[in-house]
VEXDREN-2710 file (C-alpha; in Angstrom, 1 decimal):
% VEXDREN-2710
k/r/px/py/pz
1/MET/109.0/41.2/153.4
2/THR/106.5/42.0/150.9
3/HIS/104.1/39.4/152.3
4/HIS/104.3/41.0/155.6
5/THR/103.4/44.5/154.5
6/ASP/100.3/43.0/152.3
7/THR/99.0/41.4/155.4
8/HIS/99.5/44.4/157.6
9/ALA/97.9/46.6/154.8
10/ILE/94.7/44.1/154.5
11/SER/94.5/44.1/158.7
12/ASP/94.6/48.1/158.6
13/PHE/92.0/48.0/155.7
14/GLU/89.8/45.4/157.7
15/ARG/90.0/47.5/160.7
16/ARG/88.9/50.6/158.9
17/ALA/86.0/49.0/157.0
18/ARG/84.6/47.5/160.3
19/GLU/85.0/50.7/162.3
20/ASN/83.4/52.3/159.3
21/GLN/80.4/50.0/159.1
22/GLN/79.8/50.0/162.7
23/ARG/79.5/53.6/162.8
24/LEU/77.5/53.9/159.6
25/ASN/75.0/50.9/161.0
26/ALA/74.9/52.7/164.5
27/ALA/73.3/56.3/162.9
28/LEU/71.1/55.0/160.1
29/LYS/69.9/57.8/157.7
30/PRO/66.5/58.6/157.4
31/VAL/66.8/58.6/153.7
32/TYR/69.4/57.4/151.2
33/ASP/69.8/58.3/147.4
34/PHE/70.0/54.4/146.6
35/ILE/68.6/51.6/148.5
36/VAL/69.9/48.0/147.3
37/CYS/67.9/45.3/148.4
38/GLY/70.3/42.1/148.5
39/GLY/74.0/41.8/148.5
40/GLY/74.3/38.8/146.2
41/SER/75.8/38.5/142.9
42/SER/73.9/41.4/141.2
43/GLY/73.2/43.7/144.3
44/SER/76.9/43.5/145.2
45/VAL/78.0/45.0/141.8
46/ILE/75.3/47.4/141.8
47/ALA/76.1/48.9/145.3
48/ARG/79.8/49.2/144.3
49/ARG/79.2/51.2/141.0
50/LEU/76.8/53.5/142.5
51/ALA/79.2/54.1/145.4
52/GLU/82.0/55.0/143.0
53/ASN/80.5/58.3/143.1
54/ALA/81.4/59.8/146.2
55/ASP/78.4/62.0/146.3
56/CYS/76.0/59.1/146.3
57/GLN/74.8/57.8/149.8
58/VAL/74.2/53.8/149.1
59/LEU/72.4/51.7/151.6
60/LEU/72.9/47.8/150.7
61/ILE/70.3/45.8/152.8
62/GLU/71.1/42.0/153.4
63/ALA/68.8/39.3/155.0
64/GLY/71.9/36.8/156.0
65/GLY/75.0/37.9/157.7
66/ASP/78.8/38.5/156.8
67/ASP/80.9/35.8/154.5
68/GLU/83.6/35.5/157.5
69/ALA/83.3/31.6/157.5
70/GLU/85.5/28.9/156.6
71/SER/82.6/27.0/154.8
72/VAL/82.3/30.3/152.5
73/LEU/86.2/30.9/151.9
74/ASP/87.5/27.4/151.5
75/PRO/86.5/26.5/148.1
76/SER/86.5/22.7/148.9
77/LEU/83.7/23.3/151.8
78/TRP/80.9/24.6/149.7
79/PRO/78.6/21.6/150.2
80/THR/78.5/22.2/154.0
81/ASN/76.8/25.4/153.2
82/LEU/73.8/23.8/151.9
83/GLY/71.0/23.4/154.4
84/SER/73.1/25.6/156.9
85/GLU/72.0/29.3/158.2
86/ARG/73.8/30.3/154.7
87/ASP/70.8/28.8/152.7
88/TRP/67.2/30.2/152.5
89/GLY/66.3/26.6/152.7
90/PHE/63.5/26.8/150.1
91/GLN/61.6/23.5/149.3
92/ALA/59.6/23.0/145.8
93/GLN/56.2/21.6/145.9
94/PRO/55.7/18.2/145.4
95/ASN/55.9/17.6/141.7
96/PRO/53.9/14.8/139.7
97/HIS/56.1/14.8/137.3
98/LEU/58.9/13.7/139.4
99/ASP/56.5/11.1/141.1
100/GLY/55.6/13.6/143.7
101/ARG/59.1/14.3/145.0
102/ALA/59.6/17.7/146.6
103/LEU/63.0/19.1/145.9
104/PRO/65.1/21.3/148.2
105/MET/65.9/24.5/146.4
106/SER/69.0/26.1/148.1
107/MET/69.6/29.8/147.8
108/GLY/72.5/31.8/149.1
109/LYS/71.8/33.9/152.1
110/GLY/74.4/36.3/153.3
111/LEU/76.8/38.7/151.8
112/GLY/77.7/37.4/148.5
113/GLY/74.5/35.5/148.1
114/GLY/74.9/32.6/145.7
115/SER/78.6/33.6/144.9
116/SER/79.4/32.8/148.6
117/VAL/78.0/29.3/148.6
118/ASN/78.3/27.9/144.8
119/VAL/80.6/26.0/143.4
120/MET/82.6/29.0/142.1
121/VAL/82.2/28.1/138.3
122/TRP/82.3/31.5/136.0
123/ALA/80.6/30.9/132.9
124/HIS/79.6/33.7/130.2
125/GLY/76.6/32.1/129.0
126/HIS/76.0/31.5/125.0
127/ARG/75.9/34.0/122.4
128/SER/72.6/33.0/121.7
129/ASP/71.4/33.7/125.0
130/TRP/72.2/37.3/125.0
131/ASP/71.3/37.7/121.4
132/HIS/67.7/36.3/122.4
133/TYR/67.5/38.7/125.5
134/ALA/68.2/41.8/123.0
135/ALA/65.7/40.7/120.8
136/GLU/63.0/40.3/123.6
137/THR/63.8/43.6/124.9
138/GLY/64.4/45.4/121.7
139/ASP/67.8/46.6/123.2
140/SER/71.1/45.8/121.6
141/GLY/72.8/46.6/125.0
142/TRP/71.7/43.0/126.2
143/GLY/73.1/41.6/122.9
144/ALA/76.2/39.2/123.0
145/GLU/78.8/41.8/121.2
146/ALA/77.8/44.4/124.1
147/VAL/78.0/41.9/127.1
148/GLN/81.5/40.4/125.7
149/GLU/82.6/44.0/126.3
150/ILE/81.4/44.2/129.8
151/TYR/83.0/40.9/130.6
152/ARG/86.5/42.1/129.0
153/ARG/86.0/45.1/131.3
154/ILE/85.3/43.5/134.5
155/GLU/87.5/40.5/134.4
156/ASN/91.0/39.9/135.4
157/TRP/91.6/36.9/133.6
158/GLN/94.5/34.5/134.7
159/GLY/94.7/31.7/132.0
160/ALA/95.9/31.8/128.1
161/PRO/95.2/35.3/126.8
162/ASP/92.0/35.7/124.8
163/PRO/91.7/39.5/124.0
164/ASP/88.7/39.0/122.0
165/HIS/87.0/37.7/125.0
166/ARG/88.8/38.2/128.1
167/GLY/90.2/41.2/130.1
168/SER/92.9/41.7/132.5
169/GLY/92.3/44.7/134.4
170/GLY/88.9/44.2/136.2
171/PRO/87.9/43.5/139.7
172/VAL/86.7/39.8/139.0
173/TRP/89.9/37.4/139.4
174/VAL/89.1/34.7/137.2
175/GLN/91.3/31.5/136.6
176/PRO/90.9/28.1/135.3
177/ALA/90.7/25.5/138.0
178/ALA/94.5/25.1/139.2
179/ASP/96.5/21.9/139.0
180/PRO/93.1/19.7/138.1
181/SER/92.7/16.1/139.0
182/PRO/93.4/13.6/136.7
183/ILE/89.8/12.6/136.5
184/ALA/89.1/16.1/134.9
185/GLY/91.5/15.4/132.2
186/ALA/89.8/11.9/131.7
187/LEU/86.5/13.7/131.2
188/LEU/88.1/16.1/128.5
189/ASP/89.6/13.1/126.8
190/ALA/86.5/10.9/126.8
191/ALA/84.5/14.2/125.1
192/GLN/87.1/13.8/122.6
193/GLU/86.5/10.2/122.0
194/LEU/82.8/11.0/121.4
195/GLY/83.8/13.8/118.9
196/ILE/83.1/16.6/121.1
197/PRO/85.6/19.2/120.8
198/ARG/88.0/20.3/123.4
199/PHE/88.8/23.9/124.4
200/ASP/91.4/26.1/126.4
201/SER/88.5/27.8/128.3
202/PRO/84.7/27.1/128.6
203/ASN/84.0/30.8/127.7
204/GLY/85.3/32.6/124.8
205/TRP/84.9/30.7/121.5
206/MET/83.4/27.6/123.1
207/MET/80.2/29.7/123.8
208/ALA/79.7/30.7/120.2
209/GLY/79.2/27.3/118.5
210/ASP/78.1/24.0/119.2
211/GLY/79.7/23.9/122.8
212/GLY/82.6/21.7/123.7
213/ALA/84.5/20.4/126.8
214/ALA/87.1/22.5/128.8
215/ILE/88.7/22.8/132.4
216/SER/86.2/25.0/134.3
217/ASP/87.0/28.8/134.9
218/MET/86.5/29.5/139.0
219/LEU/86.5/32.6/141.2
220/VAL/89.2/31.1/143.3
221/ARG/92.3/33.4/144.1
222/ASP/95.3/32.2/146.3
223/GLY/93.1/29.1/147.0
224/ARG/90.2/31.1/148.6
225/ARG/87.0/31.8/147.1
226/HIS/86.7/35.3/145.3
227/SER/82.8/35.9/145.5
228/LEU/81.4/38.7/143.6
229/TYR/81.1/40.4/147.3
230/ARG/84.8/40.3/147.7
231/ALA/85.5/41.4/144.1
232/TYR/83.1/44.2/144.2
233/LEU/81.8/45.2/147.6
234/ARG/84.1/44.4/150.2
235/PRO/87.2/46.9/148.7
236/PHE/84.5/49.6/149.4
237/ALA/83.5/48.8/152.6
238/ASP/85.6/51.6/154.4
239/ARG/83.7/54.4/152.3
240/PRO/81.7/57.0/154.2
241/ASN/78.9/56.8/151.3
242/LEU/78.4/53.1/151.5
243/THR/76.3/51.6/154.3
244/ILE/76.1/47.7/154.6
245/LEU/73.3/46.5/157.0
246/THR/73.3/42.5/157.7
247/ASN/70.8/40.3/159.2
248/THR/68.0/42.7/158.2
249/LEU/64.9/41.7/155.9
250/VAL/63.5/44.0/153.6
251/ARG/59.6/43.6/154.6
252/ARG/58.2/45.8/151.5
253/ILE/58.7/48.3/149.0
254/LEU/56.9/51.5/150.2
255/PHE/55.2/53.7/147.6
256/ASN/53.9/57.5/147.5
257/GLY/51.0/56.9/145.0
258/ARG/53.2/55.2/142.0
259/ARG/56.6/56.0/143.1
260/ALA/58.9/53.8/145.4
261/SER/59.7/56.1/148.3
262/GLY/61.7/53.8/150.6
263/VAL/61.7/50.3/152.2
264/GLU/60.0/48.7/155.7
265/ILE/63.0/46.7/157.2
266/GLU/63.1/44.7/160.4
267/ARG/66.2/44.4/162.2
268/ALA/66.8/42.9/165.6
269/GLY/63.2/42.5/166.1
270/GLU/62.6/46.1/165.2
271/ILE/60.2/47.4/162.4
272/ARG/61.1/50.7/160.8
273/SER/61.0/52.7/157.5
274/ILE/63.8/54.3/155.5
275/GLY/63.2/56.8/152.7
276/VAL/65.1/56.9/149.2
277/GLY/65.8/59.6/147.3
278/SER/66.1/58.3/143.7
279/GLU/65.5/54.7/143.4
280/VAL/65.0/51.3/145.1
281/ILE/66.7/48.3/143.3
282/VAL/65.6/44.8/144.0
283/SER/68.4/42.1/144.1
284/THR/67.0/39.4/146.3
285/GLY/67.0/36.3/143.6
286/ALA/64.6/34.7/141.7
287/ILE/62.6/33.3/144.6
288/ASN/62.6/36.3/147.0
289/THR/62.4/39.3/144.5
290/PRO/58.8/38.1/143.2
291/LYS/57.7/37.5/147.0
292/LEU/59.1/41.1/148.0
293/LEU/57.4/42.4/144.8
294/MET/53.8/40.8/145.7
295/LEU/54.2/41.9/149.4
296/SER/54.6/45.3/148.2
297/GLY/51.5/45.4/146.2
298/LEU/53.2/44.5/142.9
299/GLY/51.8/41.3/141.0
300/PRO/48.6/39.3/139.7
301/ARG/45.5/41.4/141.3
302/ALA/43.5/38.2/142.3
303/ALA/46.5/36.6/143.9
304/LEU/47.1/39.8/146.0
305/GLY/43.6/40.2/146.8
306/ARG/43.0/36.9/148.2
307/LEU/45.9/38.0/150.8
308/GLY/44.5/41.3/151.6
309/ILE/47.5/43.2/149.9
310/PRO/46.6/46.4/148.6
311/VAL/47.2/46.5/145.1
312/VAL/49.9/49.2/143.9
313/GLN/50.2/48.1/140.3
314/HIS/48.6/45.0/138.6
315/ILE/51.7/43.0/137.0
316/PRO/50.4/39.5/136.1
317/GLY/53.9/38.2/135.2
318/VAL/55.3/38.6/138.7
319/GLY/56.3/35.1/139.8
320/GLN/55.6/33.4/136.7
321/ASN/58.1/32.0/134.2
322/LEU/60.1/30.0/136.9
323/GLN/63.0/28.2/135.3
324/ASP/65.9/26.3/136.7
325/HIS/68.6/23.9/135.1
326/VAL/67.3/20.4/136.2
327/ALA/70.1/17.6/136.6
328/PHE/70.5/14.1/136.6
329/CYS/73.6/12.3/138.4
330/CYS/75.4/9.3/137.2
331/THR/78.0/8.0/139.4
332/TRP/81.1/6.0/138.9
333/GLU/83.2/3.8/141.4
334/TYR/87.0/4.9/141.7
335/ARG/89.4/1.9/141.2
336/GLN/91.6/4.0/143.7
337/PRO/90.5/6.8/146.0
338/LEU/91.0/10.0/144.2
339/ALA/90.7/13.2/146.4
340/PRO/88.7/16.1/145.0
341/ARG/90.8/19.4/144.1
342/ASN/89.7/22.9/144.2
343/SER/86.0/23.0/144.5
344/GLY/85.6/19.3/143.5
345/SER/84.1/20.3/140.1
346/GLU/87.0/21.2/137.5
347/ALA/85.8/20.1/134.2
348/LYS/82.6/20.9/132.3
349/LEU/81.2/20.3/128.7
350/TYR/78.2/21.9/126.8
351/TRP/76.8/19.7/124.0
352/LYS/73.3/19.3/122.0
353/SER/70.8/16.8/122.4
354/ARG/70.0/16.6/118.7
355/PRO/72.4/17.5/116.0
356/GLU/70.1/19.9/114.3
357/LEU/70.3/22.7/117.2
358/THR/72.3/25.7/116.7
359/ALA/73.6/26.0/120.3
360/PRO/74.0/23.3/123.1
361/ASP/71.1/22.4/125.4
362/LEU/72.9/20.3/127.6
363/LEU/75.0/21.5/130.3
364/LEU/77.4/18.7/132.2
365/CYS/79.5/19.5/135.2
366/GLN/81.9/16.8/136.6
367/VAL/81.8/16.3/140.4
368/GLU/84.8/14.3/142.1
369/PHE/82.8/12.7/144.7
370/PRO/79.3/10.7/144.8
371/VAL/76.1/12.7/144.4
372/PRO/72.9/10.9/144.4
373/SER/69.4/12.1/145.0
374/GLU/67.5/11.2/147.8
375/ARG/66.1/8.2/145.7
376/THR/69.0/7.2/143.5
377/GLY/71.1/6.4/146.8
378/ALA/69.2/3.4/147.1
379/LEU/71.0/2.0/144.1
380/GLY/74.1/1.9/146.5
381/VAL/76.5/4.8/146.6
382/PRO/80.5/3.8/146.4
383/GLU/82.6/5.1/149.2
384/HIS/84.9/6.4/146.5
385/GLY/84.0/7.6/143.2
386/TRP/82.7/10.5/140.6
387/THR/79.4/11.9/139.3
388/MET/78.6/13.4/136.1
389/PHE/76.2/16.2/136.8
390/GLY/74.4/16.6/133.5
391/GLY/71.5/18.9/133.0
392/LEU/69.0/20.7/130.6
393/ALA/70.6/24.0/129.7
394/HIS/67.3/25.2/128.0
395/PRO/64.7/23.6/129.8
396/GLN/61.1/24.0/128.4
397/SER/59.0/23.2/131.5
398/ARG/57.9/26.4/133.3
399/GLY/57.0/26.8/137.1
400/ALA/55.9/29.9/139.3
401/VAL/56.5/31.8/142.8
402/ARG/53.5/32.5/144.8
403/LEU/52.7/34.2/148.0
404/ALA/51.7/31.7/150.6
405/SER/51.0/34.5/153.0
406/SER/51.1/38.3/153.6
407/ASP/53.5/37.7/156.5
408/PRO/57.3/38.5/155.2
409/HIS/58.5/35.5/157.4
410/VAL/56.7/33.0/155.7
411/ALA/58.5/31.1/152.8
412/PRO/56.7/31.7/149.2
413/ILE/55.3/28.5/147.5
414/VAL/57.6/27.4/144.6
415/ASP/56.3/25.2/142.2
416/ALA/59.4/24.3/140.2
417/ASN/57.2/22.0/137.8
418/MET/60.5/20.3/136.4
419/LEU/60.0/17.7/133.7
420/SER/56.4/19.1/133.1
421/ASP/57.1/19.5/129.3
422/PRO/57.5/16.3/127.2
423/ALA/60.6/18.1/125.2
424/ASP/62.3/18.1/128.5
425/VAL/61.7/14.1/129.1
426/GLU/63.3/13.8/125.7
427/ALA/66.3/16.1/126.3
428/ALA/66.7/14.6/129.6
429/ARG/67.0/11.0/128.0
430/ALA/69.6/12.2/125.5
431/CYS/71.7/13.9/128.4
432/VAL/71.7/10.9/130.5
433/LYS/72.9/8.8/127.4
434/LEU/75.7/11.1/126.8
435/CYS/76.8/11.1/130.7
436/ARG/76.9/7.3/130.5
437/GLU/78.9/7.2/127.3
438/LEU/81.1/9.7/128.7
439/GLY/81.8/7.5/131.6
440/ALA/82.1/4.1/129.5
441/ALA/84.8/5.9/127.4
442/ALA/88.1/4.2/127.2
443/SER/89.7/7.4/128.8
444/PHE/88.1/6.4/132.0
445/ALA/89.3/2.7/132.4
446/PRO/92.3/3.4/134.4
447/PHE/90.2/5.3/136.8
448/VAL/87.1/3.4/137.4
449/THR/85.9/0.1/138.1
450/ARG/81.9/0.4/137.2
451/GLU/79.0/2.7/136.6
452/VAL/77.0/2.7/140.1
453/ILE/74.1/4.9/139.3
454/PRO/71.9/4.2/137.2
455/GLY/74.0/0.8/137.0
456/ALA/75.6/-0.7/133.8
457/GLY/72.8/-3.2/133.4
458/ASN/69.9/-0.7/134.2
459/PRO/68.0/1.2/131.1
460/THR/67.8/5.1/131.3
461/ASP/63.9/4.9/131.7
462/ASP/61.9/7.7/132.6
463/ARG/61.4/6.5/136.3
464/PHE/65.2/6.8/136.7
465/LEU/64.9/10.5/135.1
466/ARG/62.1/11.1/138.0
467/ASP/64.1/9.8/140.7
468/ALA/67.2/11.1/139.9
469/ALA/66.4/14.8/139.0
470/VAL/67.8/17.5/141.3
471/THR/68.0/21.2/140.8
472/TYR/71.3/22.8/139.6
473/TRP/70.5/26.0/141.8
474/HIS/70.3/28.3/138.9
475/GLN/66.6/29.4/139.4
476/SER/65.6/32.5/137.3
477/GLY/62.9/34.1/135.2
478/THR/60.3/35.3/137.4
479/ALA/60.3/38.9/137.0
480/ARG/61.5/38.8/133.4
481/MET/62.4/41.5/130.8
482/GLY/60.5/42.1/127.8
483/ARG/57.8/44.1/125.9
484/ASP/54.7/42.0/126.1
485/ASP/51.9/42.0/128.9
486/LEU/53.7/39.3/130.9
487/ALA/57.1/40.9/131.5
488/VAL/57.7/42.7/134.6
489/VAL/60.6/44.9/133.8
490/ASP/61.5/46.6/130.7
491/ALA/65.0/46.6/129.2
492/SER/66.4/49.4/131.3
493/LEU/65.2/47.0/134.1
494/LYS/62.4/49.5/135.5
495/VAL/59.4/47.8/137.0
496/ARG/56.3/48.3/135.0
497/GLY/53.6/51.0/135.8
498/VAL/55.8/52.4/138.7
499/GLU/58.7/54.8/139.2
500/GLY/61.8/54.7/141.0
501/LEU/61.9/50.9/141.2
502/ARG/64.3/48.3/139.3
503/VAL/64.8/44.7/139.6
504/ALA/68.3/43.3/138.8
505/ASP/68.9/39.8/139.4
506/GLY/68.6/36.4/137.9
507/SER/65.0/36.8/137.9
508/VAL/65.1/39.3/135.0
509/PHE/66.3/36.8/132.5
510/PRO/63.7/35.5/129.9
511/THR/65.2/32.3/129.6
512/VAL/67.8/30.7/132.1
513/PRO/71.3/31.3/130.5
514/THR/73.2/28.3/129.1
515/GLY/75.7/27.6/132.2
516/ASN/76.1/28.3/135.6
517/ILE/74.5/32.0/136.1
518/GLN/76.8/34.0/138.7
519/ALA/78.6/35.5/135.7
520/PRO/75.5/36.5/133.6
521/CYS/74.1/37.8/137.3
522/ALA/77.3/39.8/137.6
523/ILE/76.4/41.4/133.8
524/VAL/72.9/42.3/134.9
525/GLY/74.4/44.1/137.9
526/GLU/76.7/46.0/135.6
527/ARG/74.2/46.9/133.0
528/ALA/71.8/48.1/135.9
529/ALA/74.5/50.3/137.4
530/GLN/75.2/51.7/134.2
531/ILE/71.6/52.4/133.3
532/ILE/71.3/54.1/136.9
533/ARG/74.1/56.2/136.7
534/ASP/73.1/57.4/133.1
535/THR/69.9/58.0/134.4
536/HIS/70.5/60.0/137.4
537/CYS/73.9/61.7/135.5
538/LEU/76.1/60.3/138.2
END
């Protein structure tokens, strides 16, 4: 009977929330206290935390649509979102370091952003990442201890209790992959054969030292995706002080002198302006955020001048420092078909390419189906098989995002520049070597017949690296925090040289976090919201 009541309560809430949002959308206010641009992993957190104060009028603007699609809610269907209307569909420039290949750079579009289309992995990042951010910004609030406290507060952890690192009463339902495939178990056993320790969870102790292997933590609840939008924002959709505007493009941020005064939006072909009383927060992701800043007159003076955009503030670092985890996929053929479980990615491993490193620089996720690049597919793709998605956790290569046009509808130029730094090529060789050693371990013998990509007899040469390289979809760093001339925001995420404007998303990381980035983006959202609440005494 309880189940019936639950369903009834949910549908009642959904009806209230829908009617509330229809009302609020139909009567947009001329001014809101806070405008959050982007309803992704960070924006969902910020809008919720600000809307907790009933006196704050919060407007969240999302370019994409809602998240009510089976491709979003069914964890196993995530690959079907790539290249769909739920993907911004960015394409990187042809890269000379990848033999001229132009990689697709998918980014989530719609409520939940990346957290609605990704592989649902929840990874805290390594202690050393956060301590590095604290050192770069001069603010201990970004350090590992402070961030651990936030994770404890926001998690509703369903695995083995770990009160030092995990929380139980928060909005984010996190669980170890349920009933994982035997192939995931084989990966953990193979890691142990190679002397890589195994942990109960890939977060907590595992991310304080050299790394290790574990079953992935996932944002899946009752078999459905539990995106950060679902965790944070959706439960507040029935509130009268929170307006969620979808299918609406923020064209630019408006300024009165040096103060952000509102935004210019485009919705159903109509362009209009909406004012802001306190602050505009930009959370549109590491490709769209620098684009929006530059369209608004914030960026390198020369680049803006070339496109005839009036300069509000010369900020040379906007769009610089683009980073992403580059990955190299090795694939094995199954003896007997094994259907993928959960998201099809249930085991992960962090390890070091060189023993003298103090923290892992390799990030490996097992994928329970074949994943070739458009080039390595030529080596033959088994009908049934699994892939080691091995990548660089700390790439040294840096790319850039630049404006192609002053028209907000034109995609920016994304120069990912992967493998441009020779140190990355070194690390990539070690990464592929480790992938192949794992796949050749005795633990996999009962499950696989052969290595198909690169193929047992083939050497791991640099040509394979150039052909196999793909993105992990962890673009970040393009509006980074710091205290030097190329920093775009300070420790409080305030944009340099202007007032009433912050950036809070993956673009603020000085270096890409170790691991999948949705959890660190939730931390950015929590930190931003707390800073804003303290600033305005909310």
